[in-house]
N, C-alpha and C positions, 0 to 999 in steps of 0.2 A: 504494499500499500504506500509506504513511505517512498519507496523507489519510484513509483509511478508519479507520484506529486513532484519529486525532484526532476525526473525526466520531462514531465510536462512544462515545468517552470523553465527548464534549460532551453526547451525547443520553442517556447512561446514567451520570449522575454517582454515582447511589447504588451501582451495581455496582463503580464504580472505587474509591470510598471503602471500600466493604465489602471489597473485594479487597486494598486497602492495609492495612486493619486486621487481616485475617487473616494477611497476610504479616508484619506487626509482632508479632502474637501468637505465630506459629510461630518467629520469630527469638528471641523472649524465652524461649519454652519450651526451645528448643534451647541458648540461652546458659545457662539455668540447670541443665540436666539433662545435657549432654555434658561429661564430664570433660576438663580440658585440662592437659596438661603443659607448662608455660611455663618451667621451669627449665633452662637450658642445660647441656650437658655440658662442664665447665670442664677435665676431665682432659686430659693430653697425649695426642696421637695415638700410638698404639702399633702397630707393624708387626712381623709375625713373618716371619723370612726363613728359609726352609728351603733348604740347600744340601748338596751332596755333597761330602765331604772324602776325597780319595784320598791318603792317607798313613798313616803308622804311628799306632796308637792312642795317644794321650797326647802325640803330637808337637806339638799345637797348645799345650800348656801352657807358659807361660813365652815364648811367641813374641811377645806383645804387651805393651803397657804397661797398667798398671792403669787409666789413663784410658780407654784403648780398651775393656778388658773392662767398666768401669763404663758407658760408653756403649752398649755392645752389650746389656748385660743390663737397661738402663733404670732403674738404681738410681741415687740421688743420690750425689754424691761425698763 
């Protein structure tokens, strides 16, 4: 299989060069016309946790420290 490809390439140099030029032109066209978003998302990873709270309403208030609430809400201290 590889010998056939090499033989074809050696016998048809013009086709190989023309194919390479077409591939280069297509790559240049794609590079110039396809939008690319190369800016990474630098924000912190955020996770939303849904849980069931089986207690009286309002019981959770005051049961944790302000540091815990700040961490849970994702706000800076």
